[in-house]
Wavefront OBJ file of the C-alpha trace (Angstrom):
o trace
v -145.163 -350.093 -110.991
v -148.324 -348.722 -112.576
v -148.359 -347.786 -116.266
v -151.431 -346.405 -117.978
v -151.956 -345.001 -121.479
v -154.403 -342.134 -121.909
v -155.428 -340.384 -125.105
v -156.879 -336.869 -124.994
v -159.116 -336.713 -128.089
v -158.780 -333.782 -130.460
v -162.546 -333.220 -130.452
v -162.888 -333.039 -126.690
v -163.937 -329.677 -125.274
v -163.968 -330.721 -121.655
v -161.255 -330.698 -119.016
v -160.944 -332.885 -115.980
v -158.955 -331.025 -113.340
v -159.388 -330.849 -109.609
v -157.873 -327.410 -109.151
v -158.215 -324.172 -111.099
v -155.163 -321.976 -111.672
v -156.745 -319.573 -114.168
v -154.784 -316.394 -114.841
v -155.656 -313.304 -112.867
v -153.519 -310.144 -113.208
v -153.930 -309.565 -109.475
v -153.656 -313.252 -108.643
v -150.785 -315.717 -108.257
v -147.420 -315.172 -109.891
v -146.122 -318.723 -109.537
v -147.406 -322.213 -110.252
v -146.067 -325.660 -109.389
v -147.243 -328.848 -111.093
v -146.619 -332.477 -110.176
v -147.002 -334.700 -113.259
v -148.285 -338.215 -112.592
v -150.988 -340.272 -110.954
v -149.193 -341.033 -107.694
v -149.161 -339.009 -104.470
v -148.878 -335.233 -104.993
v -145.820 -333.361 -103.728
v -146.652 -330.716 -101.074
v -147.394 -327.314 -102.604
v -147.897 -328.725 -106.104
v -151.007 -329.109 -108.270
v -151.434 -332.561 -109.740
v -151.414 -333.020 -113.513
v -152.747 -336.333 -114.814
v -153.386 -337.504 -118.372
v -157.008 -336.429 -117.861
v -155.997 -332.800 -117.276
v -157.148 -331.101 -120.469
v -156.804 -327.340 -120.766
v -159.853 -325.155 -120.286
v -160.333 -321.547 -119.296
v -161.981 -322.717 -116.076
v -159.120 -324.979 -115.031
v -156.403 -322.615 -116.283
v -153.970 -325.410 -117.076
v -153.760 -328.716 -118.890
v -152.784 -330.538 -122.036
v -153.923 -329.344 -125.423
v -156.237 -331.741 -127.354
v -154.536 -334.593 -129.176
v -152.073 -335.539 -126.437
v -151.345 -339.243 -125.952
v -149.883 -339.772 -122.491
v -148.451 -342.660 -120.548
v -148.629 -342.389 -116.744
v -145.918 -344.275 -114.863
v -145.630 -344.629 -111.087
v -142.442 -346.345 -109.885
v -143.330 -346.070 -106.191
v -141.161 -344.677 -103.405
v -141.248 -341.845 -100.893
v -140.308 -338.963 -103.219
v -143.753 -337.796 -104.339
v -142.427 -335.504 -107.085
v -140.032 -337.976 -108.703
v -141.661 -341.360 -108.132
v -144.050 -340.838 -111.053
v -144.093 -339.032 -114.375
v -146.050 -338.501 -117.569
v -144.569 -339.522 -120.909
v -145.915 -338.300 -124.216
v -146.384 -341.158 -126.661
v -145.884 -338.403 -129.246
v -144.986 -334.708 -128.832
v -147.583 -332.981 -126.667
v -148.464 -329.474 -125.529
v -149.126 -328.301 -121.980
v -150.571 -324.835 -121.343
v -151.045 -322.557 -118.335
v -153.153 -319.394 -118.392
v -150.883 -316.528 -117.353
v -150.873 -312.735 -117.786
v -148.413 -311.375 -120.343
v -144.876 -310.930 -119.077
v -141.688 -312.908 -118.521
v -141.596 -316.245 -116.704
v -138.881 -318.507 -115.380
v -139.834 -322.077 -116.176
v -138.169 -325.079 -114.533
v -138.708 -328.503 -116.059
v -137.885 -331.607 -114.021
v -137.615 -335.015 -115.626
v -136.311 -338.470 -114.850
v -137.182 -342.098 -114.263
v -136.095 -344.316 -111.403
v -135.536 -347.223 -113.796
v -134.762 -345.887 -117.291
v -133.253 -342.985 -119.212
v -135.216 -339.787 -119.763
v -134.539 -337.439 -122.706
v -136.507 -334.312 -123.630
v -136.484 -331.363 -125.996
v -138.647 -328.465 -124.833
v -140.076 -325.698 -126.991
v -142.345 -322.827 -125.963
v -145.220 -320.945 -127.573
v -144.781 -321.230 -131.371
v -141.829 -323.629 -131.545
v -139.284 -321.483 -129.701
v -136.400 -323.781 -128.850
v -135.813 -323.534 -125.100
v -134.045 -326.818 -124.241
v -132.253 -328.595 -127.053
v -131.641 -331.709 -124.993
v -132.174 -332.478 -121.316
v -131.356 -335.996 -120.251
v -131.086 -338.042 -117.089
v -129.531 -341.484 -116.706
v -131.610 -344.299 -115.200
v -132.306 -343.548 -111.558
v -131.216 -339.922 -111.941
v -133.238 -336.728 -112.238
v -132.455 -333.485 -114.049
v -133.859 -329.961 -113.964
v -133.383 -327.008 -116.296
v -134.636 -323.421 -116.020
v -135.274 -321.028 -118.899
v -137.082 -317.709 -119.349
v -140.129 -317.358 -121.610
v -141.879 -314.208 -122.802
v -145.694 -314.366 -123.026
v -147.812 -311.726 -124.739
v -151.223 -311.014 -126.200
v -152.330 -308.690 -128.994
v -154.202 -306.150 -126.877
v -153.247 -302.491 -126.593
v -154.482 -299.774 -124.265
v -157.107 -297.940 -126.372
v -156.018 -294.463 -127.477
v -157.756 -291.352 -126.140
v -160.931 -290.198 -127.880
v -160.216 -288.919 -131.405
v -156.545 -289.984 -131.180
v -155.095 -292.297 -133.852
v -154.153 -295.851 -132.996
v -156.100 -298.906 -131.964
v -156.794 -301.376 -129.203
v -155.211 -304.442 -130.796
v -152.427 -305.531 -133.125
v -153.697 -306.134 -136.661
v -152.958 -309.847 -136.886
v -153.030 -311.666 -140.216
v -154.894 -314.921 -140.911
v -151.843 -317.054 -140.179
v -151.506 -315.617 -136.697
v -155.071 -316.113 -135.534
v -154.333 -319.717 -134.535
v -150.874 -318.890 -133.237
v -149.772 -319.762 -129.721
v -147.802 -316.518 -129.731
v -150.705 -314.105 -129.252
v -152.937 -315.907 -126.744
v -153.237 -315.655 -122.961
v -151.362 -318.872 -122.259
v -147.841 -320.084 -121.736
v -147.612 -323.240 -123.849
v -144.796 -325.776 -123.646
v -144.113 -328.507 -126.187
v -142.599 -331.670 -124.710
v -140.711 -333.527 -127.427
v -137.748 -335.859 -127.746
v -136.950 -339.535 -127.356
v -138.322 -340.028 -123.817
v -139.729 -336.821 -122.273
v -140.579 -338.205 -118.843
v -141.798 -335.064 -117.077
v -142.033 -335.213 -113.288
v -142.557 -331.590 -112.382
v -142.930 -328.069 -113.668
v -142.519 -324.706 -111.938
v -143.469 -321.337 -113.450
v -142.655 -318.008 -111.804
v -143.275 -314.495 -113.111
v -140.046 -312.472 -113.148
v -138.781 -309.006 -113.952
v -135.748 -309.299 -116.205
v -134.167 -307.778 -119.323
v -136.003 -308.616 -122.528
v -134.516 -308.997 -125.997
v -137.195 -307.836 -128.439
v -136.963 -308.874 -132.100
v -138.489 -306.800 -134.890
v -138.322 -308.264 -138.375
v -139.817 -310.388 -141.126
v -140.331 -314.061 -142.020
v -136.642 -314.883 -141.622
v -136.838 -313.812 -137.958
v -140.373 -314.755 -136.862
v -141.540 -317.772 -134.870
v -142.704 -319.932 -137.763
v -145.714 -321.894 -136.534
v -145.318 -325.114 -138.524
v -142.692 -327.386 -139.983
v -140.638 -327.353 -142.132
v -140.083 -323.598 -141.885
v -138.058 -322.025 -139.093
v -136.217 -318.806 -138.346
v -133.213 -317.725 -136.351
v -135.448 -315.820 -133.930
v -137.178 -318.958 -132.648
v -133.857 -320.766 -132.196
v -132.287 -317.870 -130.284
v -133.665 -318.663 -126.777
v -131.721 -321.947 -126.688
v -128.478 -319.970 -126.524
v -129.347 -317.785 -123.510
v -129.337 -318.470 -119.794
v -132.370 -317.789 -117.619
v -132.528 -314.142 -116.670
v -133.123 -312.734 -120.143
v -136.251 -313.288 -122.249
v -136.557 -313.324 -126.032
v -139.730 -311.576 -127.237
v -140.024 -312.279 -130.953
v -142.412 -309.743 -132.504
v -141.256 -310.415 -136.080
v -143.801 -311.638 -138.618
v -143.800 -312.925 -142.185
v -144.144 -310.300 -144.898
v -143.407 -307.360 -142.631
v -141.571 -304.158 -143.523
v -140.486 -301.190 -141.465
v -143.660 -299.386 -142.546
v -146.174 -302.215 -142.090
v -144.699 -303.173 -138.716
v -145.713 -299.702 -137.578
v -149.068 -299.385 -139.344
v -150.258 -302.784 -138.068
v -149.517 -301.572 -134.509
v -146.837 -304.235 -133.973
v -144.345 -301.506 -133.165
v -146.857 -299.852 -130.826
v -147.360 -303.124 -128.967
v -143.623 -303.729 -128.741
v -142.973 -300.222 -127.475
v -145.738 -300.608 -124.889
v -143.718 -303.457 -123.360
v -140.205 -302.084 -123.931
v -138.535 -300.717 -120.804
v -135.213 -299.297 -119.709
v -132.438 -301.866 -119.920
v -134.162 -303.947 -122.601
v -132.769 -304.631 -126.073
v -134.296 -304.244 -129.521
v -132.805 -306.221 -132.425
v -133.991 -304.825 -135.767
v -133.753 -306.780 -139.050
v -135.770 -305.611 -142.056
v -134.968 -305.529 -145.754
v -136.292 -308.599 -147.560
v -139.649 -306.932 -148.174
v -138.755 -303.238 -147.778
v -136.686 -303.470 -150.967
v -139.676 -304.494 -153.119
v -140.562 -301.616 -155.430
v -143.567 -303.704 -156.556
v -144.998 -303.168 -153.058
v -145.493 -299.386 -153.379
v -147.286 -298.940 -150.037
v -144.333 -300.237 -148.044
v -141.337 -299.757 -150.357
v -138.490 -297.646 -148.975
v -135.447 -296.517 -150.956
v -132.202 -297.813 -149.451
v -130.261 -294.629 -148.751
v -133.157 -292.318 -147.867
v -136.452 -293.585 -146.393
v -135.029 -296.987 -145.375
v -132.337 -295.317 -143.315
v -134.825 -292.806 -141.940
v -137.195 -295.516 -140.714
v -134.338 -297.429 -139.081
v -133.396 -294.260 -137.235
v -136.990 -293.849 -136.022
v -136.904 -297.339 -134.500
v -133.559 -296.536 -132.877
v -134.877 -293.266 -131.479
v -138.030 -294.907 -130.075
v -135.932 -297.529 -128.290
v -133.570 -294.957 -126.842
v -136.455 -292.764 -125.743
v -137.473 -295.598 -123.410
v -133.971 -296.291 -122.158
v -133.655 -299.462 -124.248
v -130.690 -300.500 -126.378
v -131.085 -300.885 -130.165
v -129.025 -303.342 -132.215
v -129.131 -303.454 -136.019
v -128.991 -306.732 -137.955
v -128.343 -306.923 -141.697
v -130.615 -309.330 -143.602
v -129.150 -312.692 -144.547
v -128.779 -313.259 -148.259
v -130.990 -315.477 -150.339
v -129.440 -318.689 -151.624
v -128.514 -317.448 -155.093
v -125.167 -318.813 -156.298
v -123.328 -317.610 -159.372
v -121.417 -319.910 -161.703
v -118.278 -319.763 -159.553
v -119.899 -320.949 -156.310
v -120.282 -317.503 -154.754
v -123.486 -315.947 -153.413
v -124.929 -313.123 -155.488
v -126.164 -310.012 -153.682
v -129.969 -310.102 -153.802
v -130.377 -307.101 -151.462
v -128.746 -304.302 -153.444
v -127.708 -301.351 -151.275
v -129.806 -302.298 -148.256
v -127.117 -304.105 -146.220
v -124.734 -301.200 -146.807
v -127.437 -298.779 -145.657
v -127.830 -300.692 -142.383
v -124.074 -300.498 -141.828
v -124.176 -296.757 -142.487
v -126.960 -296.213 -139.950
v -125.112 -298.287 -137.356
v -122.039 -296.105 -137.809
v -123.980 -292.827 -137.866
v -126.064 -293.682 -134.794
v -123.273 -295.563 -132.970
v -125.467 -298.649 -132.689
v -124.079 -302.203 -132.379
v -124.245 -304.116 -135.661
v -124.686 -307.833 -136.280
v -123.652 -308.391 -139.890
v -125.814 -311.402 -140.643
v -125.594 -310.683 -144.363
v -121.843 -311.228 -144.346
v -122.120 -314.247 -142.033
v -124.792 -315.878 -144.223
v -122.615 -315.535 -147.314
v -119.761 -317.320 -145.526
v -122.179 -319.978 -144.280
v -123.783 -320.733 -147.642
v -120.509 -320.670 -149.543
v -118.906 -323.005 -147.004
v -121.608 -325.564 -147.780
v -121.563 -324.823 -151.496
v -124.348 -325.003 -154.095
v -124.960 -328.719 -153.527
v -125.183 -328.769 -149.706
v -126.542 -325.275 -148.964
v -130.130 -326.329 -149.855
v -130.075 -328.599 -146.763
v -130.465 -325.396 -144.695
v -133.621 -324.284 -146.460
v -137.327 -324.989 -146.179
v -139.300 -327.365 -148.400
v -136.265 -329.545 -149.102
v -134.370 -326.598 -150.518
v -137.078 -325.504 -152.954
v -137.310 -322.255 -150.976
v -134.170 -320.162 -151.434
v -135.151 -317.557 -148.817
v -136.639 -319.320 -145.787
v -134.881 -321.847 -143.637
v -135.563 -325.163 -141.953
v -134.638 -326.032 -138.374
v -131.005 -326.727 -139.211
v -130.558 -323.515 -141.196
v -132.330 -321.421 -138.565
v -130.150 -322.947 -135.846
v -126.955 -322.112 -137.745
v -128.099 -318.531 -138.368
v -129.033 -318.136 -134.701
v -125.458 -319.100 -133.848
v -124.299 -316.378 -136.247
v -126.431 -313.855 -134.347
v -125.134 -315.027 -130.964
v -121.554 -314.767 -132.202
v -122.398 -311.328 -133.590
v -123.575 -310.159 -130.166
v -120.336 -311.406 -128.671
v -118.161 -309.831 -131.380
v -119.961 -306.483 -130.998
v -119.417 -306.693 -127.225
v -123.099 -306.182 -126.570
v -123.704 -306.606 -122.807
v -126.352 -309.224 -123.634
v -123.424 -311.534 -124.307
v -123.116 -312.118 -120.555
v -126.278 -314.236 -120.792
v -124.958 -316.565 -123.522
v -125.041 -320.195 -122.362
v -121.805 -321.779 -121.242
v -121.879 -324.508 -123.888
v -121.696 -321.972 -126.722
v -118.033 -322.213 -127.676
v -118.212 -319.641 -130.453
v -119.173 -320.029 -134.083
v -117.355 -319.510 -137.362
v -119.896 -319.436 -140.211
v -117.177 -320.619 -142.574
v -117.198 -323.866 -140.565
v -120.878 -324.809 -140.185
v -122.033 -327.708 -138.023
v -122.497 -330.951 -139.908
v -126.132 -331.690 -140.665
v -125.795 -335.296 -139.520
v -125.126 -334.103 -135.965
v -128.161 -331.820 -135.829
v -130.813 -333.547 -133.728
v -133.599 -331.110 -132.802
v -136.798 -333.135 -133.305
v -139.512 -331.612 -135.494
v -142.713 -330.325 -133.939
v -146.192 -331.613 -134.782
v -147.926 -329.798 -137.620
v -146.752 -329.127 -141.151
v -147.580 -326.666 -143.884
v -146.211 -326.480 -147.410
v -147.568 -322.961 -147.890
v -144.857 -320.395 -148.504
v -144.575 -317.649 -145.868
v -145.791 -314.156 -146.721
v -143.062 -312.276 -148.562
v -140.043 -314.036 -150.038
l 1 2 3 4 5 6 7 8 9 10 11 12 13 14 15 16 17 18 19 20 21 22 23 24 25 26 27 28 29 30 31 32 33 34 35 36 37 38 39 40 41 42 43 44 45 46 47 48 49 50 51 52 53 54 55 56 57 58 59 60 61 62 63 64 65 66 67 68 69 70 71 72 73 74 75 76 77 78 79 80 81 82 83 84 85 86 87 88 89 90 91 92 93 94 95 96 97 98 99 100 101 102 103 104 105 106 107 108 109 110 111 112 113 114 115 116 117 118 119 120 121 122 123 124 125 126 127 128 129 130 131 132 133 134 135 136 137 138 139 140 141 142 143 144 145 146 147 148 149 150 151 152 153 154 155 156 157 158 159 160 161 162 163 164 165 166 167 168 169 170 171 172 173 174 175 176 177 178 179 180 181 182 183 184 185 186 187 188 189 190 191 192 193 194 195 196 197 198 199 200 201 202 203 204 205 206 207 208 209 210 211 212 213 214 215 216 217 218 219 220 221 222 223 224 225 226 227 228 229 230 231 232 233 234 235 236 237 238 239 240 241 242 243 244 245 246 247 248 249 250 251 252 253 254 255 256 257 258 259 260 261 262 263 264 265 266 267 268 269 270 271 272 273 274 275 276 277 278 279 280 281 282 283 284 285 286 287 288 289 290 291 292 293 294 295 296 297 298 299 300 301 302 303 304 305 306 307 308 309 310 311 312 313 314 315 316 317 318 319 320 321 322 323 324 325 326 327 328 329 330 331 332 333 334 335 336 337 338 339 340 341 342 343 344 345 346 347 348 349 350 351 352 353 354 355 356 357 358 359 360 361 362 363 364 365 366 367 368 369 370 371 372 373 374 375 376 377 378 379 380 381 382 383 384 385 386 387 388 389 390 391 392 393 394 395 396 397 398 399 400 401 402 403 404 405 406 407 408 409 410 411 412 413 414 415 416 417 418 419 420 421 422 423 424 425 426 427 428 429 430 431 432 433 434 435 436 437 438 439 440 441 442 443
């Protein structure tokens, strides 16, 4: 057995890779990687600890990775060796925007292998994949990849050629030209990786900070936990962003970008309200029963125009308890307005506001803060546990509303009653590298 520890320094700007797989829109649509320093499986590209991402190579580990290479020997070239991250690490492949089926293979001929896999900006794809000693396991999931570019409008026409990203997003893995995977967990012994571009239904998310892919710990949202609950064959494209409103989502060309990708048979989940209700934000404020409803109907109409299926989601409540242990309504008439639009437009409704009240009240004033960011100091934004529980509320809402997307729900989802939340002590999704104590935009 050969075992070698490699460290890819953060400051390094070079990549050592024998083969280039750089993205080309007219080029390959599938990639196969054999992780390890032993013989390379036929048809695969070898990935060693020295494979650092560069535009020229088109694949590799992001700087900062600490990798152990293990070769157990044997005739099976793909499974005889593996790479193990001494700490969570990121592996990227340059690909054109679109949807991709990703298959991760892990295992060790002599010891247990356990991995959690996230994609892009901390989207939970595999909660836990494990293989007993001498066994190997594979799991496939579907990832959406996008960039911020738009087709420029005709001369003298309004619009733009790119989404107006904020400062937070400029270092985001969400808007680049790469598919990035985070390998995490107790023993992520990765043997192989396959990536294939696919055409499949896409579930687009439009919303604010409580929906977006939060880039850093301890914040998290239900949108980035959602992929864990869906089988391969449907992609989650989370376009939500902190601080957004129905108006700003349009003026920053986020809606234009989303609509440029939306196609017949896709789904659009719409959750706005936390920031739209702010009269102190006069440029984006919308009154609940007039302009708020009107903007929601515009989003619905744009989705239907393209043959896509809109779904409305009421905003979860903030964690504001009264003296009797009940949640106070911090959203005024806005949840009721969403329900009215759903009825008027005959659109499926996920009542996350009602579910969140049941969830928070089930935990009570003392335990409910364990769902929220910054050790409960933030009463609006959630941590991984809270985001996971709210994602389960959304999944159950899709099932209750009999939305056809429910056919893609994973088999191990047995249903969820928000009045009976999962115990925190059994929640085991490992945190990602990187932390920020800055509050998200909006509140």
